[in-house]
N, CA, C, O and the ligand as a Tripos MOL2 file, in Angstrom:
@<TRIPOS>MOLECULE
protein
  309   307    78     0     0
PROTEIN
NO_CHARGES

@<TRIPOS>ATOM
      1 N          88.3480  114.9830   87.4240 N.3       1 MET1
      2 CA         88.7120  116.1490   88.5860 C.3       1 MET1
      3 C          90.0090  116.7330   88.1030 C.2       1 MET1
      4 O          90.8130  116.0660   87.4520 O.2       1 MET1
      5 N          90.2000  117.9870   88.4300 N.am      2 ARG2
      6 CA         91.2870  118.9530   88.1560 C.3       2 ARG2
      7 C          92.0630  119.1940   89.2380 C.2       2 ARG2
      8 O          91.4970  119.6160   90.2460 O.2       2 ARG2
      9 N          93.4220  118.9940   89.2580 N.am      3 GLN3
     10 CA         94.1470  119.5320   90.4740 C.3       3 GLN3
     11 C          94.7200  120.8140   90.1000 C.2       3 GLN3
     12 O          95.0930  121.0340   88.9480 O.2       3 GLN3
     13 N          94.8040  121.6990   91.0730 N.am      4 THR4
     14 CA         95.3570  123.0520   90.8650 C.3       4 THR4
     15 C          96.8490  123.0950   91.1920 C.2       4 THR4
     16 O          97.3340  124.1920   90.9190 O.2       4 THR4
     17 N          97.7390  122.1880   91.7120 N.am      5 ASN5
     18 CA         98.8800  122.3970   92.1640 C.3       5 ASN5
     19 C          99.5310  122.6700   90.8400 C.2       5 ASN5
     20 O          99.2590  122.0850   89.7920 O.2       5 ASN5
     21 N         100.4420  123.6430   91.0030 N.am      6 SER6
     22 CA        101.2660  124.2400   89.7040 C.3       6 SER6
     23 C         102.3240  123.0230   89.2370 C.2       6 SER6
     24 O         102.4020  122.6100   88.0800 O.2       6 SER6
     25 N         102.9640  122.6290   90.1400 N.am      7 ILE7
     26 CA        103.7950  121.5490   89.7160 C.3       7 ILE7
     27 C         103.3930  120.3210   88.9960 C.2       7 ILE7
     28 O         104.0210  119.8040   88.0720 O.2       7 ILE7
     29 N         102.1460  119.8570   89.5760 N.am      8 GLU8
     30 CA        101.5050  118.8670   89.0540 C.3       8 GLU8
     31 C         100.9360  119.1030   87.5710 C.2       8 GLU8
     32 O         100.9780  118.2400   86.6950 O.2       8 GLU8
     33 N         100.4220  120.3320   87.4170 N.am      9 GLU9
     34 CA         99.8750  120.6610   86.2350 C.3       9 GLU9
     35 C         101.0130  120.7270   85.1560 C.2       9 GLU9
     36 O         100.7120  120.3800   84.0140 O.2       9 GLU9
     37 N         102.1580  121.0990   85.3910 N.am     10 SER10
     38 CA        103.2680  121.2810   84.2920 C.3      10 SER10
     39 C         103.7650  119.7420   84.0610 C.2      10 SER10
     40 O         104.2490  119.3650   82.9940 O.2      10 SER10
     41 N         103.5920  118.9520   85.1350 N.am     11 LEU11
     42 CA        104.0200  117.5860   85.0670 C.3      11 LEU11
     43 C         102.9240  116.8430   84.1030 C.2      11 LEU11
     44 O         103.2910  116.0170   83.2670 O.2      11 LEU11
     45 N         101.7180  117.1570   84.2620 N.am     12 SER12
     46 CA        100.6760  116.3960   83.3000 C.3      12 SER12
     47 C         100.6250  117.1660   82.1620 C.2      12 SER12
     48 O          99.9850  116.6400   81.2520 O.2      12 SER12
     49 N         101.0730  118.1930   81.9370 N.am     13 ASP13
     50 CA        101.1730  118.8440   80.5600 C.3      13 ASP13
     51 C         102.1680  118.1260   79.7620 C.2      13 ASP13
     52 O         101.9550  117.7760   78.6010 O.2      13 ASP13
     53 N         103.3080  117.9000   80.4250 N.am     14 ARG14
     54 CA        104.3420  117.0730   79.7560 C.3      14 ARG14
     55 C         103.9040  115.5200   79.5930 C.2      14 ARG14
     56 O         104.2640  114.8150   78.6500 O.2      14 ARG14
     57 N         103.1810  115.1540   80.5160 N.am     15 HIS15
     58 CA        103.0330  113.6730   80.3580 C.3      15 HIS15
     59 C         101.3650  113.5820   80.4940 C.2      15 HIS15
     60 O         100.7950  113.3820   81.5670 O.2      15 HIS15
     61 N         100.7590  113.7450   79.3450 N.am     16 PRO16
     62 CA         99.2260  113.8160   79.3110 C.3      16 PRO16
     63 C          98.7950  112.4310   79.8070 C.2      16 PRO16
     64 O          97.8160  112.4080   80.5520 O.2      16 PRO16
     65 N          99.3620  111.3340   79.5100 N.am     17 ASN17
     66 CA         99.0650  110.0070   80.0240 C.3      17 ASN17
     67 C          99.3160  109.6260   81.4480 C.2      17 ASN17
     68 O          98.9690  108.5380   81.9080 O.2      17 ASN17
     69 N          99.8680  110.4600   82.0590 N.am     18 ALA18
     70 CA        100.3910  110.1040   83.6180 C.3      18 ALA18
     71 C          99.1160  109.8470   84.3470 C.2      18 ALA18
     72 O          98.1710  110.6010   84.1140 O.2      18 ALA18
     73 N          98.9770  108.8940   85.1830 N.am     19 GLU19
     74 CA         98.0570  108.4600   85.9100 C.3      19 GLU19
     75 C          98.4640  108.3930   87.4070 C.2      19 GLU19
     76 O          99.5140  107.8790   87.7930 O.2      19 GLU19
     77 N          97.5960  108.9220   88.1560 N.am     20 ARG20
     78 CA         97.6170  109.0850   89.8040 C.3      20 ARG20
     79 C          97.3460  107.6930   90.3790 C.2      20 ARG20
     80 O          96.2850  107.0870   90.2270 O.2      20 ARG20
     81 N          98.4190  107.2420   91.0620 N.am     21 VAL21
     82 CA         98.2300  105.8690   91.9440 C.3      21 VAL21
     83 C          98.8050  106.3310   93.2190 C.2      21 VAL21
     84 O         100.0170  106.4740   93.3790 O.2      21 VAL21
     85 N          97.8550  106.5820   94.1900 N.am     22 GLY22
     86 CA         98.1650  106.9090   95.5080 C.3      22 GLY22
     87 C          98.9090  108.2220   95.5600 C.2      22 GLY22
     88 O          98.1800  109.1190   95.1360 O.2      22 GLY22
     89 N          99.9420  108.5980   95.8780 N.am     23 PRO23
     90 CA        100.7760  109.7030   96.1480 C.3      23 PRO23
     91 C         101.5170  109.8070   94.8390 C.2      23 PRO23
     92 O         102.2100  110.8180   94.7210 O.2      23 PRO23
     93 N         101.5050  108.9890   93.8730 N.am     24 HIS24
     94 CA        102.4510  108.9250   92.6380 C.3      24 HIS24
     95 C         101.6930  109.2130   91.6120 C.2      24 HIS24
     96 O         100.4810  109.0030   91.5590 O.2      24 HIS24
     97 N         102.5830  109.8600   90.4840 N.am     25 LEU25
     98 CA        101.9290  110.1960   89.2370 C.3      25 LEU25
     99 C         102.9490  109.4720   88.2000 C.2      25 LEU25
    100 O         104.0700  109.8430   87.8520 O.2      25 LEU25
    101 N         102.1550  108.2370   87.7880 N.am     26 VAL26
    102 CA        103.1150  107.3750   87.0620 C.3      26 VAL26
    103 C         102.7130  107.3380   85.3640 C.2      26 VAL26
    104 O         101.6220  107.6530   84.8900 O.2      26 VAL26
    105 N         103.7000  106.9470   84.7480 N.am     27 ILE27
    106 CA        103.5380  106.8840   83.4000 C.3      27 ILE27
    107 C         104.0510  105.3000   82.8530 C.2      27 ILE27
    108 O         105.0170  104.7410   83.3720 O.2      27 ILE27
    109 N         103.4310  104.8220   81.9830 N.am     28 ASP28
    110 CA        103.8280  103.6680   81.3410 C.3      28 ASP28
    111 C         104.9320  103.7830   80.4160 C.2      28 ASP28
    112 O         104.9740  104.6510   79.5430 O.2      28 ASP28
    113 N         105.9800  102.7600   80.6350 N.am     29 LYS29
    114 CA        107.1910  102.9080   79.8960 C.3      29 LYS29
    115 C         107.3580  101.5630   79.2670 C.2      29 LYS29
    116 O         106.7340  100.5930   79.6980 O.2      29 LYS29
    117 N         108.1560  101.4810   78.2930 N.am     30 THR30
    118 CA        108.7190  100.1160   77.9270 C.3      30 THR30
    119 C         110.2230  100.3330   77.5910 C.2      30 THR30
    120 O         110.6550  101.4480   77.3000 O.2      30 THR30
    121 N         110.9930   99.2330   77.6450 N.am     31 ASP31
    122 CA        112.3640   99.4610   77.4930 C.3      31 ASP31
    123 C         112.8140   97.9020   77.0190 C.2      31 ASP31
    124 O         112.2450   96.8570   77.3320 O.2      31 ASP31
    125 N         113.8650   98.0470   76.2730 N.am     32 TRP32
    126 CA        114.3420   96.5960   75.8560 C.3      32 TRP32
    127 C         115.3660   96.2320   77.0000 C.2      32 TRP32
    128 O         116.1590   97.0130   77.5270 O.2      32 TRP32
    129 N         115.1980   94.9190   77.2760 N.am     33 VAL33
    130 CA        116.0020   94.4320   78.3290 C.3      33 VAL33
    131 C         116.6170   93.2190   77.6110 C.2      33 VAL33
    132 O         115.9600   92.4650   76.8920 O.2      33 VAL33
    133 N         117.8940   93.0960   77.8570 N.am     34 PRO34
    134 CA        118.7700   91.9990   77.1550 C.3      34 PRO34
    135 C         118.2600   90.5700   77.8770 C.2      34 PRO34
    136 O         117.8810   90.5340   79.0480 O.2      34 PRO34
    137 N         118.3080   89.4640   77.0440 N.am     35 GLY35
    138 CA        118.0280   88.1360   77.6040 C.3      35 GLY35
    139 C         116.5420   87.7590   77.1420 C.2      35 GLY35
    140 O         115.7740   88.4020   76.4270 O.2      35 GLY35
    141 N         116.3830   86.5870   77.7340 N.am     36 LYS36
    142 CA        114.8780   86.1550   77.3000 C.3      36 LYS36
    143 C         113.8490   86.5780   78.4060 C.2      36 LYS36
    144 O         114.1400   86.8450   79.5720 O.2      36 LYS36
    145 N         112.5850   86.5960   77.8430 N.am     37 HIS37
    146 CA        111.5450   87.0600   78.8070 C.3      37 HIS37
    147 C         111.3890   86.0820   79.7290 C.2      37 HIS37
    148 O         111.3640   84.8760   79.4810 O.2      37 HIS37
    149 N         111.2760   86.6260   80.8610 N.am     38 PRO38
    150 CA        110.8740   85.5630   82.1420 C.3      38 PRO38
    151 C         109.7000   84.5850   82.0490 C.2      38 PRO38
    152 O         109.6290   83.4930   82.6120 O.2      38 PRO38
    153 N         108.7720   85.1650   81.2290 N.am     39 ASP39
    154 CA        107.4880   84.3550   80.9870 C.3      39 ASP39
    155 C         107.7120   83.5320   79.7530 C.2      39 ASP39
    156 O         107.7680   84.0840   78.6540 O.2      39 ASP39
    157 N         107.8510   82.1490   79.8990 N.am     40 PRO40
    158 CA        107.9030   81.1490   78.9180 C.3      40 PRO40
    159 C         106.9640   81.3440   77.7440 C.2      40 PRO40
    160 O         107.3670   81.0260   76.6250 O.2      40 PRO40
    161 N         105.8210   81.8100   77.8950 N.am     41 HIS41
    162 CA        104.9550   81.9460   76.9750 C.3      41 HIS41
    163 C         105.3540   83.1100   75.8850 C.2      41 HIS41
    164 O         104.8890   83.1480   74.7460 O.2      41 HIS41
    165 N         106.2310   83.9910   76.3870 N.am     42 ARG42
    166 CA        106.7580   85.0560   75.3660 C.3      42 ARG42
    167 C         108.0210   85.0620   75.0650 C.2      42 ARG42
    168 O         108.5900   86.0340   74.5700 O.2      42 ARG42
    169 N         108.6130   83.8760   75.3660 N.am     43 GLN43
    170 CA        109.9730   83.5510   74.8570 C.3      43 GLN43
    171 C         109.9550   83.0240   73.4830 C.2      43 GLN43
    172 O         108.9620   82.4020   73.1060 O.2      43 GLN43
    173 N         110.9020   83.2000   72.7420 N.am     44 HIS44
    174 CA        110.9050   82.1710   71.2910 C.3      44 HIS44
    175 C         112.4530   82.2350   71.0140 C.2      44 HIS44
    176 O         113.2480   83.0140   71.5390 O.2      44 HIS44
    177 N         112.7010   81.3310   70.1510 N.am     45 GLU45
    178 CA        113.9040   80.9630   69.7600 C.3      45 GLU45
    179 C         114.7800   82.0880   69.3850 C.2      45 GLU45
    180 O         114.2390   82.9810   68.7320 O.2      45 GLU45
    181 N         115.9390   82.2070   69.6540 N.am     46 SER46
    182 CA        116.8300   83.1660   69.2800 C.3      46 SER46
    183 C         116.5290   84.5550   69.9010 C.2      46 SER46
    184 O         117.0710   85.5650   69.4520 O.2      46 SER46
    185 N         115.6290   84.5960   70.9720 N.am     47 GLN47
    186 CA        115.5200   86.0410   71.5620 C.3      47 GLN47
    187 C         116.6540   86.1570   72.2130 C.2      47 GLN47
    188 O         117.2550   85.2380   72.7700 O.2      47 GLN47
    189 N         117.0080   87.4200   72.1510 N.am     48 SER48
    190 CA        118.2540   88.1770   72.7380 C.3      48 SER48
    191 C         117.8480   89.2560   73.5990 C.2      48 SER48
    192 O         118.5850   89.5590   74.5380 O.2      48 SER48
    193 N         116.8360   89.8360   73.4130 N.am     49 GLU49
    194 CA        116.2010   90.7920   74.2400 C.3      49 GLU49
    195 C         114.7080   90.7750   74.0750 C.2      49 GLU49
    196 O         114.1260   90.2490   73.1260 O.2      49 GLU49
    197 N         114.0390   91.5050   75.2600 N.am     50 TYR50
    198 CA        112.4800   91.5650   75.0280 C.3      50 TYR50
    199 C         112.1950   93.0000   75.5450 C.2      50 TYR50
    200 O         112.9770   93.7120   76.1750 O.2      50 TYR50
    201 N         110.9630   93.2820   75.1690 N.am     51 LEU51
    202 CA        110.6350   94.5590   75.5810 C.3      51 LEU51
    203 C         109.6620   94.4900   76.8380 C.2      51 LEU51
    204 O         108.5640   93.9400   76.7530 O.2      51 LEU51
    205 N         110.0820   95.0210   77.8940 N.am     52 GLU52
    206 CA        109.6450   95.1500   79.1990 C.3      52 GLU52
    207 C         108.7350   96.4270   79.4550 C.2      52 GLU52
    208 O         109.0670   97.5500   79.0750 O.2      52 GLU52
    209 N         107.6250   96.1680   80.0960 N.am     53 ARG53
    210 CA        106.7450   97.3420   80.4840 C.3      53 ARG53
    211 C         106.8860   97.3650   81.8280 C.2      53 ARG53
    212 O         106.8420   96.3730   82.5560 O.2      53 ARG53
    213 N         107.0950   98.7490   82.2460 N.am     54 TYR54
    214 CA        106.9990   99.0460   83.5930 C.3      54 TYR54
    215 C         106.4030  100.2730   83.8000 C.2      54 TYR54
    216 O         105.9090  100.8490   82.8310 O.2      54 TYR54
    217 N         106.3580  100.8700   85.1170 N.am     55 ILE55
    218 CA        105.7290  102.1360   85.2730 C.3      55 ILE55
    219 C         106.9390  102.9130   86.1730 C.2      55 ILE55
    220 O         107.7450  102.3850   86.9400 O.2      55 ILE55
    221 N         106.7950  104.3290   85.8240 N.am     56 ARG56
    222 CA        107.5400  105.2870   86.4550 C.3      56 ARG56
    223 C         106.8710  106.2920   86.8750 C.2      56 ARG56
    224 O         105.9430  106.7970   86.2430 O.2      56 ARG56
    225 N         107.3030  106.6980   88.0490 N.am     57 CYS57
    226 CA        106.6660  107.9020   88.8460 C.3      57 CYS57
    227 C         107.4390  109.2400   88.2150 C.2      57 CYS57
    228 O         108.6690  109.2780   88.2110 O.2      57 CYS57
    229 N         106.7600  110.1640   87.7650 N.am     58 ILE58
    230 CA        107.4290  111.2180   87.2370 C.3      58 ILE58
    231 C         107.7490  112.1630   88.2710 C.2      58 ILE58
    232 O         108.5180  113.1100   88.1050 O.2      58 ILE58
    233 N         107.0940  111.8680   89.4400 N.am     59 GLN59
    234 CA        107.4630  112.8490   90.6430 C.3      59 GLN59
    235 C         108.7350  112.5850   91.2920 C.2      59 GLN59
    236 O         109.6160  113.4300   91.4540 O.2      59 GLN59
    237 N         108.8020  111.0840   91.7400 N.am     60 CYS60
    238 CA        109.8520  110.8590   92.6170 C.3      60 CYS60
    239 C         110.7690  109.9580   91.7560 C.2      60 CYS60
    240 O         111.8420  109.6600   92.2800 O.2      60 CYS60
    241 N         110.5110  109.4680   90.4920 N.am     61 GLY61
    242 CA        111.4480  108.7680   89.6720 C.3      61 GLY61
    243 C         111.5040  107.2330   89.9280 C.2      61 GLY61
    244 O         112.3240  106.5530   89.3110 O.2      61 GLY61
    245 N         110.5930  106.6390   90.8840 N.am     62 VAL62
    246 CA        110.6840  105.3020   91.1650 C.3      62 VAL62
    247 C         110.0900  104.4690   89.9310 C.2      62 VAL62
    248 O         109.0800  104.7540   89.2870 O.2      62 VAL62
    249 N         110.9700  103.3420   89.7420 N.am     63 GLU63
    250 CA        110.4680  102.5970   88.5640 C.3      63 GLU63
    251 C         110.1690  101.1760   89.1010 C.2      63 GLU63
    252 O         111.0680  100.5030   89.6050 O.2      63 GLU63
    253 N         108.9580  100.7480   88.9950 N.am     64 VAL64
    254 CA        108.5590   99.5180   89.3210 C.3      64 VAL64
    255 C         107.7270   98.6390   88.2040 C.2      64 VAL64
    256 O         107.1180   99.2040   87.2960 O.2      64 VAL64
    257 N         107.7510   97.3720   88.3320 N.am     65 LEU65
    258 CA        107.0890   96.6750   87.3660 C.3      65 LEU65
    259 C         105.4840   96.5950   87.3790 C.2      65 LEU65
    260 O         104.7610   96.3330   86.4180 O.2      65 LEU65
    261 N         105.0940   96.8900   88.7240 N.am     66 ASN66
    262 CA        103.6910   96.5610   89.0650 C.3      66 ASN66
    263 C         103.4210   97.7630   89.9770 C.2      66 ASN66
    264 O         104.3000   98.3160   90.6380 O.2      66 ASN66
    265 N         102.1420   98.1160   89.9570 N.am     67 LYS67
    266 CA        101.6910   99.3220   90.7110 C.3      67 LYS67
    267 C         101.7380   98.9780   92.2700 C.2      67 LYS67
    268 O         101.9960   99.7590   93.1850 O.2      67 LYS67
    269 N         101.4380   97.6740   92.3470 N.am     68 ASP68
    270 CA        101.5070   97.0120   93.7630 C.3      68 ASP68
    271 C         102.7250   97.2500   94.5030 C.2      68 ASP68
    272 O         102.7770   97.3970   95.7240 O.2      68 ASP68
    273 N         103.9430   97.2860   93.5040 N.am     69 ASP69
    274 CA        105.2570   97.6150   94.2010 C.3      69 ASP69
    275 C         105.7140   98.8980   94.4400 C.2      69 ASP69
    276 O         106.8690   99.0480   94.8370 O.2      69 ASP69
    277 N         104.7590  100.1410   94.2040 N.am     70 LEU70
    278 CA        105.1250  101.3860   94.3940 C.3      70 LEU70
    279 C         105.2510  101.4650   96.0110 C.2      70 LEU70
    280 O         104.5470  100.8040   96.7760 O.2      70 LEU70
    281 N         106.1410  102.2720   96.3620 N.am     71 PRO71
    282 CA        106.3820  102.6860   97.7470 C.3      71 PRO71
    283 C         105.1850  103.3410   98.2820 C.2      71 PRO71
    284 O         104.3300  103.7940   97.5210 O.2      71 PRO71
    285 N         105.0910  103.4090   99.4890 N.am     72 GLN72
    286 CA        103.8390  104.1090  100.2830 C.3      72 GLN72
    287 C         103.9000  105.6860  100.0440 C.2      72 GLN72
    288 O         102.9190  106.4140   99.8960 O.2      72 GLN72
    289 N         105.2200  106.0670  100.0330 N.am     73 GLU73
    290 CA        105.3190  107.6270  100.0340 C.3      73 GLU73
    291 C         105.9790  107.8960   98.6570 C.2      73 GLU73
    292 O         106.5980  107.0240   98.0470 O.2      73 GLU73
    293 N         105.8070  109.1390   98.2190 N.am     74 CYS74
    294 CA        106.1940  109.6240   96.8200 C.3      74 CYS74
    295 C         107.1640  110.6930   97.2540 C.2      74 CYS74
    296 O         106.7700  111.5270   98.0700 O.2      74 CYS74
    297 N         108.6880  110.7610   96.6760 N.am     75 GLY75
    298 CA        109.3970  111.8740   97.0280 C.3      75 GLY75
    299 C         110.5610  111.3850   98.1060 C.2      75 GLY75
    300 O         110.4440  110.3410   98.7480 O.2      75 GLY75
    301 N         111.4620  112.0910   98.1970 N.am     76 ALA76
    302 CA        112.8190  111.8680   99.0220 C.3      76 ALA76
    303 C         112.3580  111.8430  100.4730 C.2      76 ALA76
    304 O         113.1620  111.2790  101.2160 O.2      76 ALA76
    305 N         111.3000  112.3000  101.0370 N.am     77 THR77
    306 CA        111.2330  112.4860  102.4740 C.3      77 THR77
    307 C         110.8190  111.1230  103.1020 C.2      77 THR77
    308 O         110.6930  111.0180  104.3220 O.2      77 THR77
    309 ZN        106.2130  109.0210   93.3670 Zn       78 ZN78
@<TRIPOS>BOND
     1     1     2 1
     2     2     3 1
     3     3     4 2
     4     3     5 am
     5     5     6 1
     6     6     7 1
     7     7     8 2
     8     7     9 am
     9     9    10 1
    10    10    11 1
    11    11    12 2
    12    11    13 am
    13    13    14 1
    14    14    15 1
    15    15    16 2
    16    15    17 am
    17    17    18 1
    18    18    19 1
    19    19    20 2
    20    19    21 am
    21    21    22 1
    22    22    23 1
    23    23    24 2
    24    23    25 am
    25    25    26 1
    26    26    27 1
    27    27    28 2
    28    27    29 am
    29    29    30 1
    30    30    31 1
    31    31    32 2
    32    31    33 am
    33    33    34 1
    34    34    35 1
    35    35    36 2
    36    35    37 am
    37    37    38 1
    38    38    39 1
    39    39    40 2
    40    39    41 am
    41    41    42 1
    42    42    43 1
    43    43    44 2
    44    43    45 am
    45    45    46 1
    46    46    47 1
    47    47    48 2
    48    47    49 am
    49    49    50 1
    50    50    51 1
    51    51    52 2
    52    51    53 am
    53    53    54 1
    54    54    55 1
    55    55    56 2
    56    55    57 am
    57    57    58 1
    58    58    59 1
    59    59    60 2
    60    59    61 am
    61    61    62 1
    62    62    63 1
    63    63    64 2
    64    63    65 am
    65    65    66 1
    66    66    67 1
    67    67    68 2
    68    67    69 am
    69    69    70 1
    70    70    71 1
    71    71    72 2
    72    71    73 am
    73    73    74 1
    74    74    75 1
    75    75    76 2
    76    75    77 am
    77    77    78 1
    78    78    79 1
    79    79    80 2
    80    79    81 am
    81    81    82 1
    82    82    83 1
    83    83    84 2
    84    83    85 am
    85    85    86 1
    86    86    87 1
    87    87    88 2
    88    87    89 am
    89    89    90 1
    90    90    91 1
    91    91    92 2
    92    91    93 am
    93    93    94 1
    94    94    95 1
    95    95    96 2
    96    95    97 am
    97    97    98 1
    98    98    99 1
    99    99   100 2
   100    99   101 am
   101   101   102 1
   102   102   103 1
   103   103   104 2
   104   103   105 am
   105   105   106 1
   106   106   107 1
   107   107   108 2
   108   107   109 am
   109   109   110 1
   110   110   111 1
   111   111   112 2
   112   111   113 am
   113   113   114 1
   114   114   115 1
   115   115   116 2
   116   115   117 am
   117   117   118 1
   118   118   119 1
   119   119   120 2
   120   119   121 am
   121   121   122 1
   122   122   123 1
   123   123   124 2
   124   123   125 am
   125   125   126 1
   126   126   127 1
   127   127   128 2
   128   127   129 am
   129   129   130 1
   130   130   131 1
   131   131   132 2
   132   131   133 am
   133   133   134 1
   134   134   135 1
   135   135   136 2
   136   135   137 am
   137   137   138 1
   138   138   139 1
   139   139   140 2
   140   139   141 am
   141   141   142 1
   142   142   143 1
   143   143   144 2
   144   143   145 am
   145   145   146 1
   146   146   147 1
   147   147   148 2
   148   147   149 am
   149   149   150 1
   150   150   151 1
   151   151   152 2
   152   151   153 am
   153   153   154 1
   154   154   155 1
   155   155   156 2
   156   155   157 am
   157   157   158 1
   158   158   159 1
   159   159   160 2
   160   159   161 am
   161   161   162 1
   162   162   163 1
   163   163   164 2
   164   163   165 am
   165   165   166 1
   166   166   167 1
   167   167   168 2
   168   167   169 am
   169   169   170 1
   170   170   171 1
   171   171   172 2
   172   171   173 am
   173   173   174 1
   174   174   175 1
   175   175   176 2
   176   175   177 am
   177   177   178 1
   178   178   179 1
   179   179   180 2
   180   179   181 am
   181   181   182 1
   182   182   183 1
   183   183   184 2
   184   183   185 am
   185   185   186 1
   186   186   187 1
   187   187   188 2
   188   187   189 am
   189   189   190 1
   190   190   191 1
   191   191   192 2
   192   191   193 am
   193   193   194 1
   194   194   195 1
   195   195   196 2
   196   195   197 am
   197   197   198 1
   198   198   199 1
   199   199   200 2
   200   199   201 am
   201   201   202 1
   202   202   203 1
   203   203   204 2
   204   203   205 am
   205   205   206 1
   206   206   207 1
   207   207   208 2
   208   207   209 am
   209   209   210 1
   210   210   211 1
   211   211   212 2
   212   211   213 am
   213   213   214 1
   214   214   215 1
   215   215   216 2
   216   215   217 am
   217   217   218 1
   218   218   219 1
   219   219   220 2
   220   219   221 am
   221   221   222 1
   222   222   223 1
   223   223   224 2
   224   223   225 am
   225   225   226 1
   226   226   227 1
   227   227   228 2
   228   227   229 am
   229   229   230 1
   230   230   231 1
   231   231   232 2
   232   231   233 am
   233   233   234 1
   234   234   235 1
   235   235   236 2
   236   235   237 am
   237   237   238 1
   238   238   239 1
   239   239   240 2
   240   239   241 am
   241   241   242 1
   242   242   243 1
   243   243   244 2
   244   243   245 am
   245   245   246 1
   246   246   247 1
   247   247   248 2
   248   247   249 am
   249   249   250 1
   250   250   251 1
   251   251   252 2
   252   251   253 am
   253   253   254 1
   254   254   255 1
   255   255   256 2
   256   255   257 am
   257   257   258 1
   258   258   259 1
   259   259   260 2
   260   259   261 am
   261   261   262 1
   262   262   263 1
   263   263   264 2
   264   263   265 am
   265   265   266 1
   266   266   267 1
   267   267   268 2
   268   267   269 am
   269   269   270 1
   270   270   271 1
   271   271   272 2
   272   271   273 am
   273   273   274 1
   274   274   275 1
   275   275   276 2
   276   275   277 am
   277   277   278 1
   278   278   279 1
   279   279   280 2
   280   279   281 am
   281   281   282 1
   282   282   283 1
   283   283   284 2
   284   283   285 am
   285   285   286 1
   286   286   287 1
   287   287   288 2
   288   287   289 am
   289   289   290 1
   290   290   291 1
   291   291   292 2
   292   291   293 am
   293   293   294 1
   294   294   295 1
   295   295   296 2
   296   295   297 am
   297   297   298 1
   298   298   299 1
   299   299   300 2
   300   299   301 am
   301   301   302 1
   302   302   303 1
   303   303   304 2
   304   303   305 am
   305   305   306 1
   306   306   307 1
   307   307   308 2
@<TRIPOS>SUBSTRUCTURE
     1 MET1         2 RESIDUE 1 A MET
     2 ARG2         6 RESIDUE 1 A ARG
     3 GLN3        10 RESIDUE 1 A GLN
     4 THR4        14 RESIDUE 1 A THR
     5 ASN5        18 RESIDUE 1 A ASN
     6 SER6        22 RESIDUE 1 A SER
     7 ILE7        26 RESIDUE 1 A ILE
     8 GLU8        30 RESIDUE 1 A GLU
     9 GLU9        34 RESIDUE 1 A GLU
    10 SER10       38 RESIDUE 1 A SER
    11 LEU11       42 RESIDUE 1 A LEU
    12 SER12       46 RESIDUE 1 A SER
    13 ASP13       50 RESIDUE 1 A ASP
    14 ARG14       54 RESIDUE 1 A ARG
    15 HIS15       58 RESIDUE 1 A HIS
    16 PRO16       62 RESIDUE 1 A PRO
    17 ASN17       66 RESIDUE 1 A ASN
    18 ALA18       70 RESIDUE 1 A ALA
    19 GLU19       74 RESIDUE 1 A GLU
    20 ARG20       78 RESIDUE 1 A ARG
    21 VAL21       82 RESIDUE 1 A VAL
    22 GLY22       86 RESIDUE 1 A GLY
    23 PRO23       90 RESIDUE 1 A PRO
    24 HIS24       94 RESIDUE 1 A HIS
    25 LEU25       98 RESIDUE 1 A LEU
    26 VAL26      102 RESIDUE 1 A VAL
    27 ILE27      106 RESIDUE 1 A ILE
    28 ASP28      110 RESIDUE 1 A ASP
    29 LYS29      114 RESIDUE 1 A LYS
    30 THR30      118 RESIDUE 1 A THR
    31 ASP31      122 RESIDUE 1 A ASP
    32 TRP32      126 RESIDUE 1 A TRP
    33 VAL33      130 RESIDUE 1 A VAL
    34 PRO34      134 RESIDUE 1 A PRO
    35 GLY35      138 RESIDUE 1 A GLY
    36 LYS36      142 RESIDUE 1 A LYS
    37 HIS37      146 RESIDUE 1 A HIS
    38 PRO38      150 RESIDUE 1 A PRO
    39 ASP39      154 RESIDUE 1 A ASP
    40 PRO40      158 RESIDUE 1 A PRO
    41 HIS41      162 RESIDUE 1 A HIS
    42 ARG42      166 RESIDUE 1 A ARG
    43 GLN43      170 RESIDUE 1 A GLN
    44 HIS44      174 RESIDUE 1 A HIS
    45 GLU45      178 RESIDUE 1 A GLU
    46 SER46      182 RESIDUE 1 A SER
    47 GLN47      186 RESIDUE 1 A GLN
    48 SER48      190 RESIDUE 1 A SER
    49 GLU49      194 RESIDUE 1 A GLU
    50 TYR50      198 RESIDUE 1 A TYR
    51 LEU51      202 RESIDUE 1 A LEU
    52 GLU52      206 RESIDUE 1 A GLU
    53 ARG53      210 RESIDUE 1 A ARG
    54 TYR54      214 RESIDUE 1 A TYR
    55 ILE55      218 RESIDUE 1 A ILE
    56 ARG56      222 RESIDUE 1 A ARG
    57 CYS57      226 RESIDUE 1 A CYS
    58 ILE58      230 RESIDUE 1 A ILE
    59 GLN59      234 RESIDUE 1 A GLN
    60 CYS60      238 RESIDUE 1 A CYS
    61 GLY61      242 RESIDUE 1 A GLY
    62 VAL62      246 RESIDUE 1 A VAL
    63 GLU63      250 RESIDUE 1 A GLU
    64 VAL64      254 RESIDUE 1 A VAL
    65 LEU65      258 RESIDUE 1 A LEU
    66 ASN66      262 RESIDUE 1 A ASN
    67 LYS67      266 RESIDUE 1 A LYS
    68 ASP68      270 RESIDUE 1 A ASP
    69 ASP69      274 RESIDUE 1 A ASP
    70 LEU70      278 RESIDUE 1 A LEU
    71 PRO71      282 RESIDUE 1 A PRO
    72 GLN72      286 RESIDUE 1 A GLN
    73 GLU73      290 RESIDUE 1 A GLU
    74 CYS74      294 RESIDUE 1 A CYS
    75 GLY75      298 RESIDUE 1 A GLY
    76 ALA76      302 RESIDUE 1 A ALA
    77 THR77      306 RESIDUE 1 A THR
    78 ZN78       309 GROUP 0 **** ****
């Protein structure tokens, strides 16, 4: 399905992998976080930072670890 909203189109042009989740348009992001991974299975000796996956809404800028944590509303209103 194709949305015709112009703002949305330019956003998804810049972020072809963006996924619509409710009112949000999110992309997967990864970032280095200092410290040991919270999951013991992914920790290792001498680990000083780990790569964390999170999702970011490219419309409202909210960043959460889990899609379930996204706010109900997208945007500043
Ligand atoms: Zn949003």
